[in-house]
C-alpha positions in Angstrom: 46.2 5.5 -90.4 48.4 2.8 -91.3 51.2 2.2 -88.7 54.5 0.1 -89.6 55.0 -2.9 -86.7 57.3 -5.1 -88.2 59.6 -6.2 -91.2 60.3 -9.7 -92.2 62.8 -10.8 -95.0 63.1 -13.9 -96.3 66.8 -15.7 -96.1 66.3 -17.9 -98.5 68.7 -17.3 -101.9 66.5 -17.0 -104.6 67.5 -14.9 -108.1 64.0 -13.6 -109.1 61.8 -11.5 -107.1 60.1 -12.2 -103.5 56.5 -11.9 -102.5 55.2 -11.8 -99.2 51.8 -12.8 -97.9 50.6 -12.9 -94.2 47.7 -14.9 -92.9 45.9 -15.4 -89.4 43.4 -14.0 -86.7 43.5 -10.0 -87.5 44.4 -10.6 -91.1 42.1 -13.1 -93.0 40.6 -14.6 -90.1 38.2 -12.9 -87.1 39.0 -10.7 -86.2 39.7 -9.5 -90.1 41.5 -6.5 -91.1 43.7 -5.5 -88.2 46.9 -5.9 -90.1 48.3 -6.6 -93.8 51.7 -7.0 -95.3 53.3 -5.1 -98.3 54.0 -8.0 -100.6 56.9 -6.3 -101.8 58.8 -4.7 -99.0 57.5 -7.7 -96.2 56.4 -4.5 -93.6 53.4 -5.3 -91.8 51.3 -2.9 -90.5 48.2 -2.3 -88.5 45.4 -1.2 -90.1 43.5 0.6 -86.9 43.6 1.3 -83.3 44.1 -1.5 -81.1 42.0 -2.4 -77.3 44.3 -4.3 -75.5 41.0 -5.2 -73.2 39.7 -6.9 -76.3 42.4 -8.6 -77.9 45.9 -8.7 -76.1 48.0 -10.4 -78.8 47.5 -12.0 -82.3 49.4 -15.3 -83.8 50.4 -14.4 -87.7 52.0 -17.0 -90.4 54.1 -14.9 -92.5 55.0 -16.8 -96.5 57.8 -16.0 -99.0 56.5 -17.0 -102.6 58.1 -17.3 -105.9 56.5 -15.1 -108.8 54.9 -18.3 -109.7 53.5 -18.4 -106.3 55.5 -21.4 -104.9 56.6 -21.2 -101.3 60.5 -20.7 -101.0 60.3 -21.8 -97.6 58.5 -23.0 -94.5 56.0 -20.0 -93.0 57.3 -18.0 -90.1 55.3 -17.6 -86.7 54.8 -13.6 -85.9 53.2 -13.0 -82.3 52.1 -9.4 -81.9 51.2 -8.4 -78.2 49.1 -5.3 -77.6 50.4 -3.3 -75.3 48.8 -1.6 -72.2 47.7 2.2 -71.9 46.2 3.1 -68.7 42.9 4.1 -70.5 40.6 2.6 -67.7 39.6 4.1 -64.6 39.1 1.8 -61.8 35.6 1.1 -60.1 34.1 -0.4 -56.9 32.2 -3.4 -57.2 29.3 -1.8 -55.5 28.0 1.8 -55.2 27.9 1.5 -50.8 29.0 -1.1 -48.6 27.4 -1.9 -45.5 29.4 -3.2 -42.2 28.8 -3.1 -38.6 31.0 -3.6 -35.5 29.9 -3.7 -31.5 30.0 -0.5 -29.5 33.2 -0.1 -27.5 35.3 -2.0 -30.0 38.9 -2.1 -29.4 41.3 0.0 -32.2 42.0 -2.3 -34.8 38.7 -4.2 -35.0 38.2 -4.8 -38.5 34.7 -4.0 -39.8 34.3 -4.8 -43.2 36.3 -5.1 -46.8 36.0 -3.4 -50.0 37.0 -3.9 -53.2 37.6 -2.4 -56.8 38.6 -3.7 -60.0 40.6 -1.9 -63.2 40.5 -3.3 -66.7 44.0 -2.5 -67.6 46.8 -5.0 -67.4 47.4 -5.9 -63.9 50.6 -6.9 -64.6 51.6 -3.3 -64.7 50.9 0.0 -62.2 47.9 1.1 -64.5 45.9 -1.5 -62.6 47.6 -1.6 -59.0 44.9 0.4 -56.9 45.5 1.9 -53.4 42.5 2.9 -51.2 41.7 5.5 -48.7 38.9 7.1 -46.6 38.5 10.8 -47.9 35.5 11.8 -45.6 33.5 10.4 -42.4 30.5 11.8 -41.2 28.7 10.2 -37.7 24.8 9.9 -37.5 23.3 11.2 -35.8 25.7 14.3 -36.9 28.2 15.6 -35.4 28.1 13.0 -32.5 31.3 12.3 -32.4 34.3 14.2 -34.3 37.7 11.9 -34.3 38.2 9.9 -36.7 37.3 6.4 -35.6 38.1 4.6 -39.0 40.6 3.6 -41.3 41.4 1.4 -44.3 44.4 -0.6 -45.9 45.2 0.9 -48.7 46.2 -2.1 -50.1 43.6 -4.9 -49.0 40.5 -2.5 -48.5 40.0 -3.7 -44.9 38.2 -1.0 -43.2 39.1 -1.1 -39.6 38.6 0.8 -35.7 41.4 3.3 -35.1 40.4 4.9 -31.7 38.1 4.0 -28.8 34.8 5.3 -27.8 32.2 3.4 -30.0 29.0 4.2 -27.9 26.0 3.1 -29.4 23.9 5.5 -26.7 25.9 8.3 -28.5 26.3 7.3 -31.7 24.6 4.8 -34.0 26.4 4.7 -37.1 28.8 6.6 -39.7 29.3 7.1 -43.4 32.4 7.2 -45.0 33.7 8.2 -48.3 35.6 6.0 -50.1 38.5 6.3 -52.7 40.5 4.2 -55.0 42.9 5.2 -57.6 45.4 3.2 -59.9 49.0 3.8 -60.4 49.3 3.2 -56.9 47.4 6.1 -56.1 48.5 8.4 -58.6 46.7 7.6 -61.8 42.8 7.5 -62.8 40.2 7.4 -59.1 36.7 6.6 -58.3 34.6 6.9 -54.9 32.0 4.6 -53.1 30.6 4.8 -50.0 30.5 2.8 -46.6 27.9 2.5 -44.0 29.2 1.1 -40.6 26.4 0.9 -38.1 27.0 0.7 -34.2 25.7 -2.9 -32.6 24.6 -3.2 -29.3 26.1 -5.3 -26.8 24.9 -5.8 -23.0 26.4 -2.6 -21.1 23.3 -2.2 -19.0 21.2 -4.0 -16.5 17.7 -3.7 -16.1 16.3 -1.4 -13.6 13.1 -1.2 -11.8 11.3 0.4 -8.6 9.4 -1.3 -5.9 5.6 -1.9 -6.5 2.7 -2.9 -4.2 0.4 -5.5 -5.1 -3.1 -7.3 -4.2 -3.7 -10.8 -4.3 -7.0 -13.0 -3.4 -6.6 -16.0 -1.4 -7.3 -19.3 -3.0 -7.2 -18.3 -6.7 -4.4 -19.9 -8.8 -3.3 -18.9 -12.2 -4.5 -15.6 -11.9 -2.1 -12.7 -12.7 -1.3 -10.3 -9.8 0.3 -7.5 -11.2 3.2 -6.4 -13.5 6.4 -5.1 -12.8 8.4 -2.3 -14.7 12.3 -2.3 -15.9 14.0 0.0 -17.9 17.1 -1.1 -20.3 19.0 1.5 -22.4 20.2 -1.2 -25.0 18.4 -1.7 -28.2 14.9 -2.4 -28.1 13.8 -6.1 -29.0 17.2 -7.4 -28.9 18.7 -9.9 -26.7 20.4 -7.5 -24.9 17.0 -5.7 -24.2 14.6 -8.5 -23.5 14.2 -9.3 -19.7 14.3 -12.3 -17.6 12.7 -11.9 -14.0 12.9 -14.2 -11.0 11.7 -14.2 -7.9 14.6 -15.1 -5.7 13.6 -14.0 -2.3 10.0 -13.8 -0.1 8.4 -17.0 -1.4 9.8 -20.0 0.4 6.8 -22.3 -1.0 6.8 -20.8 -4.3 3.1 -20.1 -4.2 3.9 -17.2 -7.0 5.9 -16.9 -10.7 6.8 -14.7 -12.7 7.1 -14.5 -16.4 7.8 -11.8 -19.1 5.8 -10.1 -21.8 7.8 -10.1 -24.7 6.0 -6.9 -26.0 6.5 -4.8 -23.3 9.2 -6.5 -21.6 7.4 -6.3 -18.3 7.8 -8.6 -15.7 3.9 -10.7 -14.9 3.3 -12.0 -11.6 1.0 -14.8 -10.9 -0.3 -17.0 -8.4 0.8 -20.7 -8.9 -0.3 -22.3 -5.5 -3.5 -20.8 -3.0 -2.9 -18.8 -0.9 -4.3 -18.7 2.4 -4.9 -15.5 4.7 -5.2 -17.6 7.8 -1.5 -18.7 7.0 -0.2 -15.8 5.9 -1.4 -12.0 5.1 1.4 -10.5 3.2 4.2 -11.7 1.1 7.5 -9.7 0.6 9.2 -10.8 -2.9 12.6 -10.1 -4.1 12.3 -9.6 -8.2 15.5 -9.3 -10.0 16.2 -8.7 -13.5 19.1 -9.5 -16.0 19.3 -9.9 -19.9 18.7 -12.7 -21.9 22.7 -12.9 -22.3 25.2 -11.9 -19.7 26.6 -8.4 -19.2 29.6 -7.3 -21.7 33.0 -7.4 -20.4 33.8 -4.4 -22.6 30.9 -2.4 -20.9 31.3 -0.4 -17.7 30.6 -2.8 -14.5 26.9 -2.5 -13.2 25.2 -4.0 -10.5 22.2 -6.3 -11.0 18.8 -4.6 -10.1 16.5 -6.3 -7.6 13.1 -4.9 -6.6 10.7 -5.8 -3.4 7.5 -6.3 -4.5 4.8 -6.3 -2.0 1.4 -8.7 -1.6 -1.2 -8.6 0.2 -3.5 -11.5 0.4 -7.2 -10.5 0.5 -9.4 -12.7 2.7 -12.3 -14.8 1.6 -14.6 -17.5 2.9 -12.9 -20.6 1.0 -14.5 -23.8 0.1 -14.2 -26.8 2.5 -11.3 -29.3 1.9 -11.1 -32.7 1.8 -7.6 -34.1 3.6 -7.1 -36.5 0.6 -8.3 -36.6 -2.7 -9.2 -39.5 -3.9 -9.9 -40.6 -0.5 -9.0 -44.6 -0.8 -10.4 -47.2 1.7 -9.2 -50.8 1.5 -12.2 -53.2 3.4 -13.1 -56.9 3.0 -16.2 -57.8 0.6 -17.8 -59.5 3.2 -17.8 -56.5 5.9 -21.3 -56.5 7.7 -23.6 -53.6 6.9 -23.2 -51.1 9.6 -19.3 -50.9 9.6 -17.8 -47.2 9.7 -15.3 -47.4 6.4 -13.7 -43.8 7.1 -14.1 -40.9 9.4 -12.6 -37.2 9.4 -12.6 -36.5 6.0 -12.4 -32.8 5.1 -12.2 -29.7 6.9 -13.0 -26.0 6.6 -9.9 -23.2 6.6 -13.0 -21.0 8.2 -13.9 -23.2 10.8 -17.0 -23.0 9.6 -19.9 -26.0 10.1 -19.7 -28.5 7.1 -22.4 -30.7 5.4 -21.6 -33.8 4.0 -23.5 -36.0 1.2 -22.7 -38.6 -1.2 -23.5 -37.3 -4.6 -22.6 -40.6 -6.8 -23.0 -44.0 -5.2 -24.4 -45.9 -8.1 -24.9 -49.4 -5.7 -26.3 -47.3 -2.8 -24.0 -49.0 -0.6 -22.7 -46.5 1.8 -24.3 -43.9 4.1 -22.6 -40.7 5.2 -23.3 -38.7 8.5 -24.2 -35.2 7.4 -22.5 -33.5 9.8 -19.2 -35.6 10.9 -18.8 -37.1 7.1 -18.3 -40.5 9.0 -19.1 -43.2 5.9 -20.2 -46.5 6.7 -21.8 -49.3 5.0 -25.2 -49.8 3.8 -25.8 -53.3 2.8 -23.3 -56.0 1.8 -21.0 -55.3 -1.0 -20.9 -57.2 -4.2 -17.6 -57.5 -5.6 -19.3 -58.7 -9.2 -20.8 -55.3 -9.6 -20.4 -53.9 -12.7 -19.5 -50.8 -10.9 -16.7 -52.4 -9.3 -13.6 -52.2 -11.7 -10.6 -54.1 -10.8 -11.9 -54.6 -7.5 -12.7 -51.1 -6.6 -15.6 -49.2 -6.3 -16.0 -45.8 -7.0 -18.3 -43.0 -5.4 -18.3 -39.2 -5.2 -18.3 -37.4 -1.7 -19.3 -33.3 -1.6 -19.0 -31.3 1.4 -20.2 -27.7 1.8 -20.3 -24.7 3.7 -23.7 -23.4 4.3 -22.7 -20.1 5.6 -20.5 -19.3 2.8 -23.3 -19.7 -0.3 -23.3 -23.3 -0.3 -19.2 -23.2 -1.5 -18.5 -26.9 -1.8 -15.7 -29.1 -2.4 -16.0 -32.9 -4.1 -13.6 -36.1 -3.7 -13.8 -39.1 -5.1 -13.8 -42.2 -2.7 -12.2 -44.8 -3.8 -13.2 -48.3 -1.8 -10.4 -51.4 -2.9 -12.7 -54.9 -1.9 -10.9 -57.7 -0.9 -12.0 -61.0 -2.2 -13.0 -63.5 0.6 -14.0 -66.9 0.4 -17.8 -66.8 0.5 -18.5 -70.0 -1.5 -17.6 -73.7 -1.9 -16.9 -75.0 -4.7 -19.6 -77.1 -6.6 -18.5 -80.6 -8.2 -19.1 -80.8 -12.0 -20.6 -83.5 -13.4 -23.0 -85.0 -10.6 -23.5 -88.1 -13.2 -21.4 -89.7 -15.9 -20.4 -92.9 -17.4 -17.4 -94.7 -16.8 -16.6 -96.9 -20.4 -15.5 -100.3 -18.6 -14.1 -101.0 -22.2 -11.8 -98.0 -22.6 -7.9 -98.4 -22.1 -6.4 -97.8 -18.3 -5.2 -94.3 -19.2 -8.6 -93.5 -20.7 -10.7 -95.2 -18.1 -12.4 -92.9 -15.8 -14.9 -89.9 -15.1 -13.3 -86.3 -15.8 -14.3 -84.1 -12.7 -14.0 -80.4 -12.4 -15.5 -77.7 -9.7 -17.2 -74.5 -10.4 -16.3 -71.9 -7.6 -18.0 -68.3 -7.7 -15.1 -66.6 -5.6 -12.2 -64.9 -7.6 -8.5 -65.8 -7.4 -7.3 -66.8 -4.9 -10.1 -68.6 -3.3 -11.0 -70.6 -6.1 -8.6 -73.0 -7.8 -6.4 -75.0 -7.4 -9.2 -77.4 -6.7 -8.4 -80.5 -4.1 -10.8 -83.7 -5.1 -11.1 -86.5 -2.7 -12.8 -89.6 -1.4 -15.3 -88.9 1.3 -16.1 -92.7 1.8 -13.2 -94.9 3.0 -15.1 -98.1 1.6 -15.4 -96.5 -1.6 -11.9 -95.6 -1.7 -11.0 -99.2 -1.7 -12.4 -99.5 -5.0 -12.1 -95.7 -6.6 -9.7 -93.7 -6.5 -9.2 -89.6 -7.9 -5.8 -88.8 -9.7 -5.6 -85.2 -10.1 -4.7 -84.0 -13.4 -4.3 -79.8 -13.1 -5.1 -77.3 -10.6 -8.9 -77.4 -11.9 -9.7 -81.1 -13.1 -9.4 -84.5 -11.7 -10.4 -88.2 -13.1 -12.0 -90.4 -11.1 -11.2 -94.1 -12.1 -12.1 -97.8 -10.3 -9.2 -99.3 -9.1 -10.3 -102.5 -10.5 -12.7 -104.1 -12.7 -16.2 -103.3 -11.5 -19.5 -105.1 -12.2 -21.4 -103.2 -14.5 -23.8 -101.4 -12.8 -24.5 -98.0 -11.3 -22.6 -96.4 -8.1 -23.1 -93.1 -6.3 -19.4 -91.8 -5.1 -19.4 -89.3 -2.5 -16.5 -87.0 -3.1 -15.3 -83.5 -1.3 -14.1 -81.0 -3.6 -12.2 -77.8 -1.6 -10.8 -74.7 -2.9 -7.5 -72.8 -2.0 -9.3 -70.1 0.1 -8.3 -68.7 3.6 -9.8 -70.7 5.2 -10.7 -73.0 2.4 -14.2 -74.2 1.8 -15.1 -77.4 0.7 -18.4 -79.6 -0.6 -19.6 -83.0 -0.6 -21.3 -84.2 -3.5 -22.9 -87.7 -4.5 -21.8 -88.5 -7.9 -23.9 -91.1 -9.8 -21.6 -93.0 -11.9 -22.9 -95.9 -14.5 -20.0 -98.3 -15.2 -21.0 -99.9 -19.0 -19.7 -100.6 -22.1 -19.5 -98.1 -24.3 -19.7 -97.3 -28.3 -17.4 -95.1 -30.0 -19.5 -91.7 -28.9 -18.9 -92.8 -25.4 -22.6 -93.9 -24.9 -23.7 -96.7 -22.9 -24.3 -100.0 -25.0 -27.0 -102.9 -24.4 -24.6 -105.9 -22.4 -25.8 -108.1 -25.2 -24.2 -105.8 -27.9 -21.3 -105.0 -25.8 -20.5 -108.9 -25.8 -20.6 -108.7 -29.5 -18.7 -106.1 -30.6 -16.5 -105.7 -27.2 -13.6 -107.7 -29.2 -12.1 -106.5 -32.5 -10.8 -109.5 -33.7 -13.6 -112.9 -33.4 -16.6 -113.5 -31.0 -15.7 -113.0 -26.9 -16.1 -115.9 -25.0 -19.1 -114.0 -23.1 -20.9 -113.3 -26.7 -20.2 -117.3 -27.3 -21.9 -117.8 -24.3 -24.9 -115.6 -25.1 -25.3 -117.4 -28.5 -25.4 -120.8 -26.8 -28.0 -119.5 -24.0 -30.2 -118.1 -27.1 -30.2 -121.7 -29.2 -31.0 -123.1 -25.6 -33.5 -120.9 -25.3 -35.1 -121.7 -28.8 -34.8 -125.4 -28.0 -36.8 -125.0 -24.8 -39.3 -123.1 -27.1 -39.3 -125.2 -29.7 -39.6 -128.1 -27.1 -42.6 -126.4 -25.3 -44.4 -125.9 -28.6 -44.9 -129.6 -29.4 -45.5 -130.6 -25.5 -48.5 -127.9 -25.7 -49.8 -129.3 -29.2 -49.5 -133.0 -28.0 -51.3 -132.6 -25.0 -54.1 -129.8 -26.1 -56.6 -132.1 -26.2 -56.4 -133.3 -22.5 -56.0 -129.5 -21.5 -59.0 -128.8 -23.0 -61.1 -131.4 -21.8 -59.8 -130.9 -17.9 -60.2 -126.9 -18.2 -62.7 -126.6 -20.3 -60.9 -124.7 -23.0 -57.9 -125.2 -25.3 -54.6 -123.4 -24.9 -53.1 -124.2 -28.2 -55.2 -124.7 -31.4 -54.3 -127.7 -33.8 -52.6 -126.1 -36.3 -49.0 -126.9 -37.1 -48.5 -123.6 -38.9 -48.9 -121.8 -35.7 -46.2 -123.5 -34.0 -44.0 -123.3 -36.6 -44.1 -119.8 -36.9 -43.9 -119.2 -33.2 -40.8 -121.2 -33.3 -39.4 -119.3 -36.8 -40.5 -116.1 -35.0 -38.1 -116.9 -32.0 -35.6 -118.2 -34.3 -34.5 -114.6 -35.6 -32.4 -114.2 -32.3 -30.0 -117.2 -33.1 -27.0 -117.5 -34.9 -24.8 -115.3 -32.9 -26.1 -112.5 -35.2 -27.2 -108.8 -34.4 -31.2 -109.7 -34.6 -33.1 -107.2 -36.5 -36.7 -107.8 -35.0 -36.5 -109.0 -31.5 -33.1 -107.1 -30.4 -32.5 -104.1 -32.2 -29.9 -102.1 -30.2 -31.3 -99.0 -31.9 -34.6 -99.2 -30.5 -33.1 -99.6 -27.2 -31.1 -96.4 -27.5 -33.8 -94.0 -29.3 -37.0 -93.3 -27.8 -40.0 -94.5 -29.6 -43.3 -94.7 -30.1 -45.2 -96.7 -27.0 -46.4 -99.4 -27.9 -50.1 -100.1 -26.4 -50.7 -102.1 -23.0 -51.3 -105.6 -23.5 -55.3 -105.0 -22.4 -55.4 -103.2 -25.5 -55.2 -106.2 -27.7 -58.6 -107.4 -28.8 -57.2 -109.5 -32.4 -54.2 -111.8 -32.8 -50.9 -110.4 -34.3 -48.4 -111.9 -36.6 -44.5 -111.6 -35.4 -43.1 -109.4 -32.5 -44.3 -105.9 -32.0 -42.2 -102.9 -33.5 -41.2 -99.5 -32.0 -41.7 -100.5 -28.1 -41.0 -98.0 -25.5 -37.6 -97.5 -24.5 -36.1 -99.1 -21.5 -35.3 -97.3 -18.2 -31.5 -97.5 -17.7 -31.6 -96.5 -14.3 -33.5 -99.4 -12.7 -31.5 -100.8 -9.9 -31.3 -104.8 -10.8 -32.7 -106.1 -7.4 -36.2 -104.6 -7.5 -38.8 -107.3 -7.1 -39.7 -109.1 -9.9 -43.2 -107.6 -11.2 -46.4 -109.3 -10.8 -47.9 -110.4 -14.5 -51.3 -110.8 -14.6 -51.9 -115.4 -14.6 -54.8 -115.0 -16.8 -54.6 -118.0 -19.2 -55.4 -116.9 -22.9 -58.9 -116.5 -24.1 -57.8 -118.1 -27.5 -56.4 -121.6 -27.4 -55.4 -121.3 -30.9 -52.8 -118.7 -30.8 -50.1 -118.9 -28.0 -48.5 -116.4 -30.2 -50.4 -114.0 -29.1 -50.0 -115.0 -25.5 -46.3 -114.5 -25.3 -46.2 -111.1 -27.1 -48.6 -109.9 -24.7 -46.6 -111.1 -21.8 -43.4 -109.7 -23.7 -45.0 -106.4 -24.2 -46.1 -106.0 -20.2 -42.3 -106.9 -19.6 -41.2 -104.3 -21.7 -43.3 -101.6 -20.6 -42.8 -102.3 -16.6 -40.8 -99.3 -15.3 -38.8 -101.5 -13.3 -37.2 -103.7 -15.8 -33.8 -103.2 -17.2 -33.5 -102.2 -20.3 -32.0 -105.3 -22.1 -33.3 -108.4 -23.7 -34.2 -111.0 -20.9 -32.5 -114.0 -22.5 -29.0 -111.7 -22.4 -29.6 -110.3 -18.8 -29.8 -114.0 -17.4 -27.0 -115.0 -19.7 -24.9 -112.6 -17.6 -26.0 -113.5 -14.3 -23.4 -115.8 -13.6 -22.6 -119.6 -13.7 -25.1 -120.8 -10.6 -28.2 -120.5 -13.0 -31.2 -122.3 -10.7 -32.4 -123.9 -14.1 -31.4 -127.7 -14.7 -30.8 -129.2 -17.7 -33.4 -128.9 -20.6 -33.5 -133.1 -21.4 -36.3 -133.3 -19.0 -38.5 -131.5 -21.5 -36.8 -133.4 -24.7 -37.5 -136.6 -22.8 -41.2 -136.5 -21.5 -43.6 -138.9 -21.8 -47.6 -138.2 -21.6 -48.4 -135.2 -20.6 -50.4 -136.9 -17.3 -46.7 -138.0 -16.0 -44.9 -134.4 -16.4 -44.5 -132.2 -13.3 -43.9 -128.8 -14.3 -43.2 -127.2 -10.7 -39.5 -126.9 -11.7 -40.1 -124.0 -14.0 -40.9 -121.7 -10.9 -37.3 -122.2 -10.1 -36.2 -120.6 -13.3 -36.8 -117.3 -12.0 -39.0 -114.5 -12.9 -38.3 -114.3 -16.6 -40.2 -117.8 -17.0 -43.1 -117.0 -14.7 -45.7 -116.8 -17.5 -44.5 -120.4 -18.4 -44.5 -121.3 -14.9 -47.9 -120.3 -14.4 -49.2 -122.1 -18.1 -48.4 -125.4 -16.5 -48.9 -125.0 -12.8 -51.2 -127.8 -11.5 -53.4 -125.6 -9.5 
């Protein structure tokens, strides 16, 4: 049914007819067909009922048009508001509300807030709500008859109205709620509110006395349970009980804990009980809740109970006074020494039997009746069973009268380190390179001590001989090493130096050692070189003075050999007639061969055949002795046996055989045989003969060689002076001796 809403007219002066039109939501826009306009009269009419809860207003535009459709004026905006009617009933936001309030709450305590909504216009009374409680029921029914709750009709807050909320009497309430619009005079709806009464700690636990039995020496066992009752809500913090022992247990032999399921108190033994010391305990046990008693509740005194525990006697095991048993002794303790006694006792005053159940080194012995522990044999602190200077054994004590009841204890023996061993000097033999710089000159010394700290290093090194101290000194380097150095330039050779080395023990121990030191020139590897090689290679630039002397001596020796060869050749005929055999043959080639062979050592250069330093250092094959030579050989024999380096220089010269050569035509074999015998002599020093005598000083007994060069006939020569040239020229002297 059409209903006129609004009439519009154009105020524009127009002589013709005016046509009206309408546009906007509710007309030709969504939602459509709610309004239309009479084109001739200008009435705006609604075509159907309007729902304010869906469309609160409409904004339309009206137009005034000429018959040709021309706009006569600007469009007019029309606002249409839908007026509210109380056509909606208020409703609670949930069908049932739940709240809780502690028991004994005072009046005015807020419990919960309920809420409702109304779809009508909130600016009108159609949506003005009012709350009320229409009914109250207690659970259990009829537990309480007075009205305990009220509600704010505007806010919906439910609160307590009266005292007496006791959870022991009533558990909860069911309230019927109502809400009405139009300030309580319009449409209505209902809901429910369930209010639970929560528990507070208004009761103390209560229990009665009990008597229990406990066996002595049983630790960790439960003795019994105590029961306490609490009227508060089960399994709540107001109901759960905390037990404590407040008296009768000064040594704290007992403990009590709560069984979380049954709320009982469990008494247990935490320290051994001794029937002989105390046969009965009167424990005072108190109980309280996990939370304090509420101040809202009536006062109740804390409940306590007396628990009597009787101790049952049993045959107890022996006990050690200490476990572990600690003993501290010196590692040098003599066997038979008593280490410790009186280590255990029997609480029942019975007889005891002692034994060592673990003694890996079998160092100990124990008296089976008294428990006295003695040393069987010497300790060895370096035993694998000694850890951190501690040796551990296990002692067992048993009661023969109690079916072998026993106890064990560890015996920890701490061993003191004593100064048992003197230090040993290292090395006992060494080399001092005389051609080294002063800071590198010397022999590095150290010591080895079988003792441990503090009876070992630092070591002290001292010269044991005052005379040797004039030529040698010991310079400490650190706590374990020292340097043995000569105080002056010493002659090359071997020295035996007595040295005393001491440790730092209390008391200190020392030992004497004789260090054999070889003073010599060395190669780059620190090994002794031959004197000739040392002289040649001693200087980095050019030849040294000693090297020049060696070269000159070698040249003189070659010249001497040449003159001897000429002399022997010139007088060979006379010798053959006189002695019945020739020493030198007629061939000049033999003489030249011998001269050329020995000339290989001249020129001041390192020889390759007659003076090979490598052959002196490296052992080679032993050359056969002179007696094995049955045929002449050419050249100097190769790969000779290496010469000994430890032979003293002052030994008597070897007595070489004086047998003249059987073959007078070849003196080369004779000379080679003589050299071979000299080289294989164990008392000969390992150096080339000519080079050794070049280093023996300036006072040579040999005179000028000019007498050989200016000799006349063989009969006029006196060869006895060759005996003054020393042992190295013995063979030559024997060849020309007059007898």
